[in-house]
Every structure is written in C-alpha cells, then in structure tokens.
C-alpha positions as CSV (number, residue, x, y, z in Angstrom):
1,M,-18.1,1.7,24.3
2,N,-15.2,-0.5,25.2
3,L,-14.0,0.3,28.7
4,G,-11.3,-2.4,28.8
5,S,-8.0,-2.6,27.1
6,G,-8.2,-6.3,26.1
7,I,-5.8,-7.7,28.7
8,P,-5.1,-11.4,27.9
9,G,-6.2,-14.0,30.3
10,D,-2.8,-15.6,30.8
11,G,-2.6,-15.7,34.6
12,R,-1.0,-12.3,34.6
13,C,-4.2,-10.3,34.0
14,L,-4.3,-8.5,37.4
15,F,-0.7,-7.5,37.2
16,R,-1.0,-6.6,33.5
17,S,-4.1,-4.4,34.3
18,V,-2.3,-2.6,37.1
19,V,0.9,-1.8,35.0
20,H,-1.2,-0.8,32.1
21,G,-3.2,1.5,34.3
22,A,0.0,2.9,35.9
23,C,1.2,3.8,32.4
24,L,-2.1,5.6,31.6
25,R,-2.1,7.3,35.0
26,A,1.4,8.6,34.3
27,G,0.4,9.9,30.9
28,K,2.4,7.4,29.0
29,A,1.4,5.4,26.0
30,S,0.0,1.9,26.5
31,P,2.8,-0.6,26.7
32,T,3.3,-3.2,23.9
33,E,2.1,-6.7,24.8
34,N,5.6,-7.9,25.4
35,R,6.6,-4.9,27.5
36,E,3.3,-5.2,29.5
37,R,4.1,-8.8,30.2
38,E,7.6,-7.9,31.4
39,L,6.3,-5.1,33.6
40,A,3.6,-7.4,35.0
41,D,6.2,-10.0,35.9
42,E,8.3,-7.4,37.6
43,L,5.3,-6.1,39.6
44,R,4.4,-9.7,40.5
45,A,8.0,-10.3,41.9
46,T,7.9,-7.0,43.8
47,V,4.4,-7.8,45.2
48,A,5.7,-11.2,46.4
49,D,8.6,-9.4,48.1
50,E,6.1,-6.9,49.7
51,F,4.1,-9.7,51.2
52,I,7.3,-10.9,52.9
53,K,8.2,-7.4,54.0
54,R,4.7,-6.9,55.4
55,R,4.3,-10.5,56.7
56,A,3.1,-9.5,60.1
57,D,0.3,-7.4,58.6
58,S,-0.6,-9.7,55.7
59,E,-0.1,-13.3,56.8
60,W,-3.6,-13.5,58.3
61,F,-5.5,-12.7,55.1
62,V,-3.8,-15.1,52.7
63,E,-5.2,-18.6,52.2
64,G,-3.3,-21.5,53.5
65,D,0.4,-21.5,54.4
66,F,2.0,-18.1,54.0
67,D,5.3,-19.2,52.5
68,T,3.6,-21.6,50.1
69,Y,1.2,-18.8,49.1
70,V,4.0,-16.4,48.4
71,A,6.0,-19.0,46.5
72,Q,3.0,-19.8,44.3
73,M,2.3,-16.1,43.7
74,R,5.8,-15.8,42.2
75,Q,4.7,-18.2,39.4
76,P,3.5,-16.3,36.2
77,H,0.4,-18.5,35.7
78,V,-1.1,-18.0,39.2
79,W,-4.0,-15.6,39.4
80,G,-3.8,-12.6,41.6
81,G,-6.7,-11.2,43.6
82,E,-7.5,-8.8,46.4
83,P,-4.3,-9.4,48.4
84,E,-2.2,-8.7,45.3
85,L,-4.1,-5.5,44.6
86,L,-3.5,-4.3,48.1
87,M,0.2,-5.1,47.9
88,S,0.4,-3.5,44.4
89,S,-0.9,-0.3,45.8
90,H,1.9,-0.4,48.5
91,V,4.6,-1.2,45.9
92,L,3.5,1.6,43.5
93,Q,2.4,3.9,46.3
94,V,-0.8,4.8,44.5
95,P,-4.5,4.2,45.0
96,I,-6.1,1.4,43.0
97,T,-9.8,1.2,42.4
98,V,-11.6,-1.9,41.2
99,H,-14.7,-1.5,39.1
100,M,-17.3,-4.0,37.8
101,L,-20.0,-3.8,35.2
102,D,-23.5,-4.0,36.8
103,K,-25.3,-5.7,33.9
104,R,-28.7,-4.8,35.5
105,T,-28.1,-1.1,35.3
106,N,-25.5,-1.2,32.5
107,S,-23.2,0.9,34.7
108,V,-19.7,0.6,35.9
109,K,-19.5,0.7,39.7
110,T,-16.6,0.9,42.2
111,I,-16.4,-2.4,44.1
112,A,-13.1,-2.0,46.0
113,E,-10.4,0.6,46.8
114,Y,-6.9,0.0,47.9
115,G,-4.0,2.3,48.8
116,Q,-6.2,5.2,49.9
117,E,-3.4,6.3,52.2
118,Y,-1.5,7.4,49.0
119,G,-4.4,9.7,48.1
120,K,-7.7,9.4,46.3
121,E,-7.0,11.4,43.1
122,N,-6.2,9.7,39.8
123,P,-6.2,6.1,41.0
124,I,-5.1,3.2,38.8
125,R,-8.5,1.8,37.6
126,V,-9.0,-1.9,36.9
127,L,-12.1,-3.6,35.7
128,Y,-13.1,-6.9,37.2
129,H,-15.1,-9.1,34.8
130,G,-15.7,-11.9,37.4
131,C,-14.5,-15.4,37.0
132,G,-11.0,-14.2,38.0
133,H,-10.4,-11.9,35.1
134,Y,-9.2,-8.3,35.3
135,D,-8.7,-5.7,32.6
136,A,-7.3,-2.2,32.6
137,L,-10.1,0.4,32.7
138,T,-9.3,2.7,29.9
139,S,-12.3,5.1,29.8
140,S,-12.6,7.8,32.5
141,L,-15.5,7.6,34.8
142,D,-17.7,10.4,36.0
143,G,-18.0,9.7,39.7
144,S,-18.3,6.1,40.7
145,Q,-20.4,4.9,37.7
146,R,-21.0,5.5,34.1
147,K,-23.6,4.1,31.7
148,M,-22.3,1.9,29.0
149,N,-23.7,1.0,25.5
150,K,-24.9,-2.5,25.1
151,S,-22.5,-3.0,22.1
152,R,-19.9,-4.8,24.2
C-alpha cells in the first residue's frame, strides 16, 4: 500500500504536502506538479506573512533571529517544519495532523496535531518520513493508525 503521493524533495515538500492534502480534503483532484508548486509557493508566502502577523505569539519558538528566519522561510528551497505546519493551519483555518510510519509495528501513527481550534474532523494529513521530508497522506486512516504492507 502506498500512503504517500510522491511529493518531490525540492525544499517545498511540507508546503506541497499541505496544499495537496487541502485539495483532497476539499474533494478536488490532485493538482498537477506545476500547480502544486505554485500553490505551495503561495502558501509559503502567506505562512511567512502569518508569522509576522502573529509575531508576539510565534517569535519565541523560531530558531535564531525572527526577521532572518522569516526572510529565509520565504525562499523556495528552505525546508519547513513544525512552526510552518502551525502557521499553515492558521492560514487555511483547518486542522493538520502529522503521521509517521512506525517501522517496528508497520503502522502509521499520529505524531502531531495543529489547528485543533478549527475542528478535529477531516484534517489535512501529512506523512513525515524523517530526515526533513514530508509527503501528502493519501490513504484514509482508521483511528490513529493503520497497518501497512511491507511492499513500500
């Protein structure tokens, strides 16, 4: 079973995964690779703006100088992480859950949730592979985990 959508590791993977998941959540077809990149870059810019808007609440949890961090995050090759997932949930006003494959149990487990204030139903689901790579989670999960085939 392939749970991921094959998001490229181009520095935009977090943003690509979120916009891909947003399309699936809305019942839309998966975007083309070019459209996904455009949407990811738009989300990245809006997330950077959201950091500035929420500076008083977000400055403490970014590494280093806040203004430098936000300026770097505007660059398409810079990886996003937890702060960007949180800001993405605010920008899109939807919950986002992050999942990871537990290789020991061959299950997908929820490792983080963002934007719970926007509800808990039908979140955007992303799959974290480790080593800084995110993918859109394309298969539905039953509860918080699901067994996977070893054919990945």
